[in-house]
C-alpha positions in Angstrom: 79.8 -16.6 -27.6 81.1 -15.1 -30.7 83.2 -12.0 -29.9 81.5 -9.8 -32.4 78.0 -10.7 -31.2 79.3 -10.3 -27.6 80.5 -6.8 -28.4 77.2 -5.9 -30.1 75.3 -7.0 -27.0 77.6 -5.4 -24.4 78.6 -2.0 -26.0 77.0 1.0 -24.2 77.3 4.7 -24.8 79.7 6.6 -22.6 78.4 9.9 -21.1 81.4 10.8 -18.9 84.9 10.9 -20.3 88.4 11.5 -18.9 90.2 14.3 -20.5 93.2 12.0 -21.4 94.2 12.1 -25.1 93.4 9.0 -27.2 96.4 7.7 -29.1 96.3 8.5 -32.8 96.7 4.8 -33.6 93.5 4.0 -31.8 91.6 6.9 -33.5 92.9 5.7 -36.9 91.8 2.1 -36.1 88.3 3.3 -35.1 88.0 5.4 -38.3 89.3 2.6 -40.5 86.6 0.2 -39.0 84.0 2.8 -39.7 85.0 3.3 -43.3 84.8 -0.5 -43.8 81.0 -0.3 -43.2 78.6 -1.6 -45.8 77.3 1.1 -48.1 75.1 1.5 -51.1 76.6 0.4 -54.4 80.0 0.3 -52.8 80.4 4.0 -53.3 82.0 4.8 -49.9 80.5 8.2 -49.9 80.8 9.1 -46.2 83.9 10.9 -44.9 85.2 11.3 -41.4 86.7 14.4 -39.9 88.8 13.6 -36.8 88.8 16.5 -34.4 91.4 16.4 -31.6 92.1 20.1 -31.5 90.5 21.3 -28.2 89.6 24.7 -29.6 87.7 23.3 -32.6 86.2 20.5 -30.4 84.9 23.2 -28.0 83.6 25.3 -30.9 81.6 22.3 -32.3 80.3 21.5 -28.8 79.0 25.0 -28.4 77.3 24.9 -31.8 75.7 21.6 -30.9 74.6 22.9 -27.5 72.8 25.8 -29.2 71.1 23.6 -31.7 70.0 21.3 -28.9 68.7 24.2 -26.8 70.7 23.4 -23.7 71.8 25.9 -21.0 75.1 27.6 -21.4 78.0 25.5 -20.0 76.4 22.2 -21.0 78.8 20.0 -23.1 76.7 17.7 -25.4 80.0 15.8 -26.1 80.2 14.8 -22.4 83.9 15.8 -22.1 85.1 13.5 -24.8 88.4 14.7 -26.2 87.9 13.3 -29.7 85.0 14.1 -32.1 84.7 12.1 -35.3 82.3 13.9 -37.6 80.7 11.8 -40.2 79.7 13.7 -43.4 78.3 12.5 -46.7 77.6 14.1 -50.1 74.3 15.9 -50.0 73.4 14.6 -53.4 73.8 10.9 -52.5 70.3 9.5 -51.7 71.7 6.9 -49.2 73.9 9.3 -47.3 72.1 9.0 -44.0 72.0 5.2 -44.1 75.6 4.8 -45.2 76.9 7.4 -42.7 74.9 5.7 -39.9 76.6 2.4 -40.6 80.0 4.1 -40.4 79.1 5.5 -37.0 77.9 2.1 -35.8 81.1 0.4 -36.9 83.2 3.1 -35.2 81.3 2.6 -31.9 81.8 -1.2 -32.0 85.5 -0.7 -32.9 85.9 1.7 -30.0 84.3 -0.8 -27.6 86.7 -3.5 -28.9 89.6 -1.2 -28.1 88.3 -0.4 -24.6 87.5 3.2 -25.7 84.2 4.8 -24.8 82.0 6.2 -27.5 78.7 7.9 -28.0 76.7 8.9 -31.0 75.9 12.6 -30.8 73.2 14.0 -33.1 72.6 17.4 -34.6 75.5 17.3 -37.1 73.1 18.1 -40.0 72.1 21.4 -38.3 75.6 22.3 -37.5 77.0 21.8 -41.0 73.9 23.3 -42.7 74.8 26.6 -40.9 77.1 29.2 -42.2 79.5 28.6 -39.3 79.6 24.8 -40.1 80.3 25.5 -43.7 83.0 27.9 -42.7 84.6 25.2 -40.5 84.7 22.8 -43.4 86.2 25.4 -45.7 88.8 26.2 -43.0 89.7 22.5 -42.9 90.0 22.4 -46.7 87.0 20.2 -47.2 85.3 21.2 -50.5 81.9 20.0 -51.7 78.3 19.9 -50.5 78.2 17.8 -47.4 75.5 16.9 -44.9 76.4 16.2 -41.3 75.2 12.7 -40.5 76.4 12.5 -36.9 79.3 12.7 -34.5 81.0 9.8 -32.8 82.8 11.1 -29.7 85.6 9.0 -28.2 87.6 8.9 -25.1 88.6 6.9 -22.0 85.5 6.3 -19.9 85.4 8.1 -16.5 83.5 5.1 -15.2 82.8 1.7 -16.7 79.1 1.0 -16.8 77.9 -2.6 -16.8 74.3 -2.6 -18.1 72.0 -5.5 -18.5 71.6 -6.9 -22.0 68.9 -5.2 -24.0 66.1 -7.3 -25.4 63.4 -4.7 -25.9 62.9 -5.0 -29.7 60.0 -6.8 -31.2 60.5 -9.5 -33.8 57.9 -10.8 -36.2 58.5 -14.0 -38.3 56.9 -14.6 -41.6 57.3 -18.3 -42.1 
């Protein structure tokens, strides 16, 4: 089978990560694959913020936990040491679509590199908040951005072999 199609069919979200650091070269490769995603009018509007600083990672996790309404102590990033935040210009009408393709590419690239990944939602709520806007300002990121999602990365604590999914419905108009 074609290796890309095989990766699409076999990739699964990781929900338990080791605390081991992911090499910067791997993070950069995953981000580069994300930024090669198809996007409206070739504008390349999404941006990626790579968070490897534990203090900031934990701050984002706590913000996300509160938005999600989980109990104190729950980590919605599942212990992943890397958080890739995907943002896009709030004024771009295709921001959510373009950013979603970036995250999809990053998850496939991570899989190809034997790195676990998971899409974590609630970035919009995080970066619409005053605290989220302050974080972007602290990082020197200027402009009006919407949080599209997070792609968390790390070495999986356990490898999960799941059956192939075939749950979608297909309609042909011939």
